[in-house]
N, CA, C and O atoms as a printed pandas DataFrame, in Angstrom:
     atom_number atom_name residue_name chain_id  residue_number  x_coord  y_coord  z_coord
0              1         N          MET        A               1    0.834   -1.182    0.000
1              2        CA          MET        A               1    0.000    0.000    0.000
2              3         C          MET        A               1    0.878    1.244    0.000
3              4         O          MET        A               1    2.047    1.194    0.382
4              5         N          GLY        A               2    0.308    2.345   -0.426
5              6        CA          GLY        A               2    0.998    3.584   -0.228
6              7         C          GLY        A               2    1.291    4.454   -1.426
7              8         O          GLY        A               2    1.338    5.676   -1.288
8              9         N          ARG        A               3    1.488    3.877   -2.592
9             10        CA          ARG        A               3    1.880    4.703   -3.735
10            11         C          ARG        A               3    0.841    5.794   -4.003
11            12         O          ARG        A               3    1.208    6.956   -4.178
12            13         N          ALA        A               4   -0.427    5.447   -4.037
13            14        CA          ALA        A               4   -1.475    6.438   -4.302
14            15         C          ALA        A               4   -1.548    7.447   -3.170
15            16         O          ALA        A               4   -1.671    8.647   -3.415
16            17         N          GLY        A               5   -1.474    6.972   -1.936
17            18        CA          GLY        A               5   -1.556    7.868   -0.794
18            19         C          GLY        A               5   -0.439    8.892   -0.786
19            20         O          GLY        A               5   -0.668   10.071   -0.518
20            21         N          LYS        A               6    0.768    8.442   -1.079
21            22        CA          LYS        A               6    1.912    9.351   -1.124
22            23         C          LYS        A               6    1.741   10.375   -2.245
23            24         O          LYS        A               6    2.058   11.552   -2.072
24            25         N          ALA        A               7    1.241    9.923   -3.391
25            26        CA          ALA        A               7    1.038   10.822   -4.530
26            27         C          ALA        A               7   -0.042   11.857   -4.225
27            28         O          ALA        A               7    0.114   13.032   -4.558
28            29         N          ILE        A               8   -1.129   11.429   -3.598
29            30        CA          ILE        A               8   -2.193   12.364   -3.234
30            31         C          ILE        A               8   -1.654   13.386   -2.239
31            32         O          ILE        A               8   -1.829   14.591   -2.416
32            33         N          LYS        A               9   -1.005   12.897   -1.203
33            34        CA          LYS        A               9   -0.485   13.775   -0.153
34            35         C          LYS        A               9    0.463   14.811   -0.732
35            36         O          LYS        A               9    0.376   15.989   -0.387
36            37         N          GLN        A              10    1.368   14.389   -1.608
37            38        CA          GLN        A              10    2.329   15.315   -2.210
38            39         C          GLN        A              10    1.628   16.361   -3.060
39            40         O          GLN        A              10    1.949   17.546   -2.969
40            41         N          ALA        A              11    0.677   15.944   -3.884
41            42        CA          ALA        A              11   -0.038   16.896   -4.744
42            43         C          ALA        A              11   -0.837   17.890   -3.909
43            44         O          ALA        A              11   -0.845   19.085   -4.206
44            45         N          LEU        A              12   -1.506   17.409   -2.871
45            46        CA          LEU        A              12   -2.279   18.310   -2.014
46            47         C          LEU        A              12   -1.363   19.318   -1.329
47            48         O          LEU        A              12   -1.678   20.506   -1.273
48            49         N          THR        A              13   -0.238   18.850   -0.811
49            50        CA          THR        A              13    0.703   19.719   -0.108
50            51         C          THR        A              13    1.309   20.754   -1.048
51            52         O          THR        A              13    1.350   21.943   -0.734
52            53         N          THR        A              14    1.774   20.293   -2.197
53            54        CA          THR        A              14    2.436   21.184   -3.150
54            55         C          THR        A              14    1.513   22.307   -3.613
55            56         O          THR        A              14    1.950   23.447   -3.769
56            57         N          TYR        A              15    0.236   21.988   -3.833
57            58        CA          TYR        A              15   -0.684   22.967   -4.398
58            59         C          TYR        A              15   -1.639   23.566   -3.373
59            60         O          TYR        A              15   -2.579   24.270   -3.742
60            61         N          GLY        A              16   -1.409   23.297   -2.094
61            62        CA          GLY        A              16   -2.219   23.908   -1.044
62            63         C          GLY        A              16   -3.683   23.529   -1.085
63            64         O          GLY        A              16   -4.558   24.343   -0.790
64            65         N          ILE        A              17   -3.939   22.297   -1.450
65            66        CA          ILE        A              17   -5.314   21.794   -1.527
66            67         C          ILE        A              17   -5.586   20.979   -0.271
67            68         O          ILE        A              17   -4.772   20.142    0.119
68            69         N          SER        A              18   -6.722   21.220    0.356
69            70        CA          SER        A              18   -7.054   20.469    1.564
70            71         C          SER        A              18   -7.728   19.146    1.203
71            72         O          SER        A              18   -8.274   18.978    0.113
72            73         N          GLN        A              19   -7.674   18.231    2.138
73            74        CA          GLN        A              19   -8.375   16.958    1.963
74            75         C          GLN        A              19   -9.866   17.213    1.799
75            76         O          GLN        A              19  -10.535   16.515    1.037
76            77         N          ASN        A              20  -10.394   18.208    2.509
77            78        CA          ASN        A              20  -11.813   18.542    2.391
78            79         C          ASN        A              20  -12.161   19.031    0.989
79            80         O          ASN        A              20  -13.211   18.682    0.450
80            81         N          GLN        A              21  -11.279   19.843    0.398
81            82        CA          GLN        A              21  -11.525   20.321   -0.961
82            83         C          GLN        A              21  -11.579   19.159   -1.944
83            84         O          GLN        A              21  -12.456   19.107   -2.806
84            85         N          LEU        A              22  -10.646   18.235   -1.812
85            86        CA          LEU        A              22  -10.632   17.084   -2.705
86            87         C          LEU        A              22  -11.879   16.240   -2.500
87            88         O          LEU        A              22  -12.511   15.818   -3.468
88            89         N          ALA        A              23  -12.236   15.993   -1.248
89            90        CA          ALA        A              23  -13.432   15.188   -0.951
90            91         C          ALA        A              23  -14.673   15.839   -1.552
91            92         O          ALA        A              23  -15.503   15.154   -2.151
92            93         N          ALA        A              24  -14.809   17.157   -1.399
93            94        CA          ALA        A              24  -15.970   17.863   -1.937
94            95         C          ALA        A              24  -16.012   17.781   -3.460
95            96         O          ALA        A              24  -17.076   17.571   -4.042
96            97         N          ALA        A              25  -14.865   17.946   -4.104
97            98        CA          ALA        A              25  -14.803   17.879   -5.568
98            99         C          ALA        A              25  -15.154   16.492   -6.079
99           100         O          ALA        A              25  -15.691   16.343   -7.177
100          101         N          MET        A              26  -14.849   15.473   -5.275
101          102        CA          MET        A              26  -15.137   14.091   -5.664
102          103         C          MET        A              26  -16.537   13.655   -5.268
103          104         O          MET        A              26  -17.062   12.678   -5.802
104          105         N          GLY        A              27  -17.145   14.380   -4.325
105          106        CA          GLY        A              27  -18.451   13.973   -3.823
106          107         C          GLY        A              27  -18.357   12.787   -2.875
107          108         O          GLY        A              27  -19.264   11.958   -2.813
108          109         N          VAL        A              28  -17.250   12.711   -2.135
109          110        CA          VAL        A              28  -17.052   11.631   -1.159
110          111         C          VAL        A              28  -16.815   12.255    0.210
111          112         O          VAL        A              28  -16.591   13.460    0.319
112          113         N          GLY        A              29  -16.865   11.446    1.233
113          114        CA          GLY        A              29  -16.601   11.930    2.575
114          115         C          GLY        A              29  -15.128   12.188    2.811
115          116         O          GLY        A              29  -14.264   11.551    2.208
116          117         N          HIS        A              30  -14.851   13.139    3.703
117          118        CA          HIS        A              30  -13.470   13.455    4.060
118          119         C          HIS        A              30  -12.729   12.221    4.565
119          120         O          HIS        A              30  -11.528   12.080    4.336
120          121         N          ALA        A              31  -13.438   11.333    5.249
121          122        CA          ALA        A              31  -12.804   10.131    5.809
122          123         C          ALA        A              31  -12.170    9.277    4.717
123          124         O          ALA        A              31  -11.113    8.684    4.933
124          125         N          ASN        A              32  -12.799    9.206    3.551
125          126        CA          ASN        A              32  -12.230    8.422    2.446
126          127         C          ASN        A              32  -10.882    8.991    2.027
127          128         O          ASN        A              32   -9.909    8.251    1.878
128          129         N          VAL        A              33  -10.828   10.297    1.838
129          130        CA          VAL        A              33   -9.572   10.936    1.426
130          131         C          VAL        A              33   -8.518   10.754    2.511
131          132         O          VAL        A              33   -7.356   10.478    2.213
132          133         N          SER        A              34   -8.916   10.905    3.750
133          134        CA          SER        A              34   -7.987   10.729    4.867
134          135         C          SER        A              34   -7.397    9.319    4.876
135          136         O          SER        A              34   -6.203    9.152    5.123
136          137         N          ARG        A              35   -8.210    8.317    4.613
137          138        CA          ARG        A              35   -7.714    6.927    4.574
138          139         C          ARG        A              35   -6.681    6.740    3.479
139          140         O          ARG        A              35   -5.694    6.029    3.668
140          141         N          TRP        A              36   -6.902    7.375    2.330
141          142        CA          TRP        A              36   -5.943    7.255    1.226
142          143         C          TRP        A              36   -4.638    7.962    1.577
143          144         O          TRP        A              36   -3.554    7.399    1.424
144          145         N          VAL        A              37   -4.754    9.195    2.048
145          146        CA          VAL        A              37   -3.570    9.998    2.366
146          147         C          VAL        A              37   -2.737    9.345    3.463
147          148         O          VAL        A              37   -1.507    9.374    3.419
148          149         N          ASN        A              38   -3.411    8.761    4.439
149          150        CA          ASN        A              38   -2.709    8.121    5.557
150          151         C          ASN        A              38   -2.388    6.656    5.289
151          152         O          ASN        A              38   -1.951    5.935    6.187
152          153         N          GLU        A              39   -2.604    6.223    4.061
153          154        CA          GLU        A              39   -2.247    4.884    3.587
154          155         C          GLU        A              39   -2.917    3.755    4.369
155          156         O          GLU        A              39   -2.353    2.675    4.546
156          157         N          VAL        A              40   -4.134    4.036    4.832
157          158        CA          VAL        A              40   -4.925    2.997    5.484
158          159         C          VAL        A              40   -5.586    2.127    4.412
159          160         O          VAL        A              40   -5.718    0.914    4.574
160          161         N          ARG        A              41   -5.995    2.762    3.326
161          162        CA          ARG        A              41   -6.608    2.073    2.182
162          163         C          ARG        A              41   -6.055    2.662    0.905
163          164         O          ARG        A              41   -5.712    3.842    0.845
164          165         N          ASP        A              42   -5.973    1.840   -0.103
165          166        CA          ASP        A              42   -5.596    2.312   -1.428
166          167         C          ASP        A              42   -6.849    2.499   -2.262
167          168         O          ASP        A              42   -7.738    1.648   -2.234
168          169         N          PRO        A              43   -6.941    3.596   -3.005
169          170        CA          PRO        A              43   -8.079    3.760   -3.910
170          171         C          PRO        A              43   -7.962    2.792   -5.082
171          172         O          PRO        A              43   -6.858    2.461   -5.515
172          173         N          GLY        A              44   -9.096    2.346   -5.587
173          174        CA          GLY        A              44   -9.114    1.456   -6.748
174          175         C          GLY        A              44   -8.811    2.219   -8.029
175          176         O          GLY        A              44   -8.677    3.443   -8.024
176          177         N          GLY        A              45   -8.706    1.483   -9.113
177          178        CA          GLY        A              45   -8.365    2.070  -10.412
178          179         C          GLY        A              45   -9.303    3.170  -10.858
179          180         O          GLY        A              45   -8.858    4.231  -11.297
180          181         N          GLU        A              46  -10.603    2.926  -10.749
181          182        CA          GLU        A              46  -11.567    3.955  -11.148
182          183         C          GLU        A              46  -11.450    5.174  -10.254
183          184         O          GLU        A              46  -11.598    6.307  -10.713
184          185         N          THR        A              47  -11.186    4.944   -8.988
185          186        CA          THR        A              47  -11.068    6.049   -8.044
186          187         C          THR        A              47   -9.843    6.896   -8.349
187          188         O          THR        A              47   -9.870    8.113   -8.165
188          189         N          ILE        A              48   -8.769    6.267   -8.813
189          190        CA          ILE        A              48   -7.576    7.023   -9.216
190          191         C          ILE        A              48   -7.959    8.027  -10.300
191          192         O          ILE        A              48   -7.538    9.183  -10.259
192          193         N          LEU        A              49   -8.750    7.587  -11.261
193          194        CA          LEU        A              49   -9.192    8.485  -12.329
194          195         C          LEU        A              49  -10.098    9.586  -11.791
195          196         O          LEU        A              49  -10.034   10.724  -12.256
196          197         N          GLU        A              50  -10.942    9.253  -10.813
197          198        CA          GLU        A              50  -11.811   10.255  -10.196
198          199         C          GLU        A              50  -11.001   11.275   -9.404
199          200         O          GLU        A              50  -11.338   12.459   -9.383
200          201         N          ILE        A              51   -9.937   10.820   -8.755
201          202        CA          ILE        A              51   -9.058   11.740   -8.026
202          203         C          ILE        A              51   -8.405   12.702   -9.011
203          204         O          ILE        A              51   -8.358   13.910   -8.778
204          205         N          ARG        A              52   -7.907   12.158  -10.106
205          206        CA          ARG        A              52   -7.277   13.010  -11.126
206          207         C          ARG        A              52   -8.268   14.042  -11.664
207          208         O          ARG        A              52   -7.925   15.212  -11.834
208          209         N          GLU        A              53   -9.484   13.605  -11.927
209          210        CA          GLU        A              53  -10.502   14.513  -12.446
210          211         C          GLU        A              53  -10.832   15.611  -11.433
211          212         O          GLU        A              53  -10.925   16.785  -11.790
212          213         N          ALA        A              54  -11.005   15.225  -10.181
213          214        CA          ALA        A              54  -11.331   16.200   -9.135
214          215         C          ALA        A              54  -10.184   17.193   -8.937
215          216         O          ALA        A              54  -10.415   18.396   -8.822
216          217         N          LEU        A              55   -8.955   16.691   -8.897
217          218        CA          LEU        A              55   -7.813   17.590   -8.775
218          219         C          LEU        A              55   -7.736   18.526   -9.975
219          220         O          LEU        A              55   -7.377   19.695   -9.834
220          221         N          GLY        A              56   -8.070   18.015  -11.144
221          222        CA          GLY        A              56   -8.059   18.835  -12.349
222          223         C          GLY        A              56   -9.055   19.977  -12.292
223          224         O          GLY        A              56   -8.814   21.043  -12.858
224          225         N          GLN        A              57  -10.171   19.761  -11.612
225          226        CA          GLN        A              57  -11.162   20.823  -11.442
226          227         C          GLN        A              57  -10.637   21.899  -10.486
227          228         O          GLN        A              57  -10.936   23.083  -10.643
228          229         N          ILE        A              58   -9.860   21.476   -9.508
229          230        CA          ILE        A              58   -9.324   22.405   -8.513
230          231         C          ILE        A              58   -8.090   23.116   -9.060
231          232         O          ILE        A              58   -7.985   24.340   -8.994
232          233         N          ASN        A              59   -7.152   22.330   -9.604
233          234        CA          ASN        A              59   -5.914   22.869  -10.149
234          235         C          ASN        A              59   -5.334   21.826  -11.109
235          236         O          ASN        A              59   -4.834   20.792  -10.668
236          237         N          PRO        A              60   -5.398   22.090  -12.414
237          238        CA          PRO        A              60   -4.909   21.111  -13.389
238          239         C          PRO        A              60   -3.463   20.664  -13.150
239          240         O          PRO        A              60   -3.125   19.511  -13.419
240          241         N          ALA        A              61   -2.620   21.546  -12.658
241          242        CA          ALA        A              61   -1.231   21.170  -12.392
242          243         C          ALA        A              61   -1.152   20.131  -11.279
243          244         O          ALA        A              61   -0.286   19.257  -11.309
244          245         N          ALA        A              62   -2.041   20.220  -10.306
245          246        CA          ALA        A              62   -2.073   19.237   -9.217
246          247         C          ALA        A              62   -2.456   17.864   -9.755
247          248         O          ALA        A              62   -1.916   16.846   -9.320
248          249         N          ALA        A              63   -3.383   17.841  -10.694
249          250        CA          ALA        A              63   -3.800   16.570  -11.296
250          251         C          ALA        A              63   -2.646   15.929  -12.047
251          252         O          ALA        A              63   -2.437   14.719  -11.964
252          253         N          GLU        A              64   -1.900   16.740  -12.777
253          254        CA          GLU        A              64   -0.747   16.228  -13.525
254          255         C          GLU        A              64    0.330   15.706  -12.579
255          256         O          GLU        A              64    0.925   14.657  -12.825
256          257         N          GLU        A              65    0.577   16.440  -11.499
257          258        CA          GLU        A              65    1.582   15.988  -10.543
258          259         C          GLU        A              65    1.154   14.676   -9.891
259          260         O          GLU        A              65    1.964   13.762   -9.735
260          261         N          PHE        A              66   -0.118   14.584   -9.512
261          262        CA          PHE        A              66   -0.620   13.364   -8.894
262          263         C          PHE        A              66   -0.390   12.158   -9.799
263          264         O          PHE        A              66    0.152   11.144   -9.358
264          265         N          ILE        A              67   -0.798   12.263  -11.055
265          266        CA          ILE        A              67   -0.652   11.136  -11.985
266          267         C          ILE        A              67    0.821   10.823  -12.219
267          268         O          ILE        A              67    1.206    9.655  -12.268
268          269         N          GLY        A              68    1.644   11.853  -12.363
269          270        CA          GLY        A              68    3.069   11.630  -12.557
270          271         C          GLY        A              68    3.693   10.889  -11.385
271          272         O          GLY        A              68    4.476    9.959  -11.576
272          273         N          LEU        A              69    3.347   11.301  -10.178
273          274        CA          LEU        A              69    3.872   10.636   -8.984
274          275         C          LEU        A              69    3.333    9.216   -8.855
275          276         O          LEU        A              69    4.062    8.294   -8.490
276          277         N          TYR        A              70    2.054    9.052   -9.158
277          278        CA          TYR        A              70    1.425    7.738   -9.034
278          279         C          TYR        A              70    2.034    6.734  -10.015
279          280         O          TYR        A              70    2.230    5.567   -9.675
280          281         N          LEU        A              71    2.329    7.190  -11.220
281          282        CA          LEU        A              71    2.840    6.287  -12.252
282          283         C          LEU        A              71    4.358    6.124  -12.215
283          284         O          LEU        A              71    4.910    5.258  -12.893
284          285         N          GLU        A              72    5.027    6.953  -11.426
285          286        CA          GLU        A              72    6.485    6.893  -11.350
286          287         C          GLU        A              72    6.938    5.529  -10.853
287          288         O          GLU        A              72    6.403    4.997   -9.880
288          289         N          GLN        A              73    7.921    4.979  -11.529
289          290        CA          GLN        A              73    8.469    3.683  -11.133
290          291         C          GLN        A              73    9.357    3.865   -9.910
291          292         O          GLN        A              73   10.271    4.690   -9.934
292          293         N          PRO        A              74    9.108    3.117   -8.847
293          294        CA          PRO        A              74    9.992    3.204   -7.680
294          295         C          PRO        A              74   11.430    2.879   -8.060
295          296         O          PRO        A              74   11.670    2.043   -8.931
296          297         N          ARG        A              75   12.368    3.523   -7.425
297          298        CA          ARG        A              75   13.775    3.369   -7.767
298          299         C          ARG        A              75   14.297    1.952   -7.544
299          300         O          ARG        A              75   15.231    1.534   -8.228
300          301         N          ASN        A              76   13.726    1.211   -6.615
301          302        CA          ASN        A              76   14.240   -0.123   -6.313
302          303         C          ASN        A              76   13.596   -1.226   -7.135
303          304         O          ASN        A              76   13.902   -2.401   -6.934
304          305         N          GLU        A              77   12.710   -0.870   -8.057
305          306        CA          GLU        A              77   12.078   -1.886   -8.904
306          307         C          GLU        A              77   12.659   -1.821  -10.300
307          308         O          GLU        A              77   12.887   -0.740  -10.842
308          309         N          GLU        A              78   12.894   -2.981  -10.874
309          310        CA          GLU        A              78   13.359   -3.056  -12.254
310          311         C          GLU        A              78   12.418   -3.958  -13.029
311          312         O          GLU        A              78   11.821   -4.884  -12.480
312          313         N          TYR        A              79   12.299   -3.671  -14.303
313          314        CA          TYR        A              79   11.440   -4.490  -15.157
314          315         C          TYR        A              79   12.267   -5.237  -16.163
315          316         O          TYR        A              79   11.723   -5.984  -16.977
């Protein structure tokens, strides 16, 4: 667990977006966003796209950063 949570947290921090703002843009409860950010739960594939869309409504650059961080290959993994 964690890749999505770390990416969300970084994008929110970098662009000054609150968890409440993201939750409101997504139409979900703050608790859901908190679980993702704190790496208690990972969002599913469709939810990743919904996060990107919601961030894009708030700040398109935040959405791009989120996806870039989420898709980034960890340094210790090789293919």
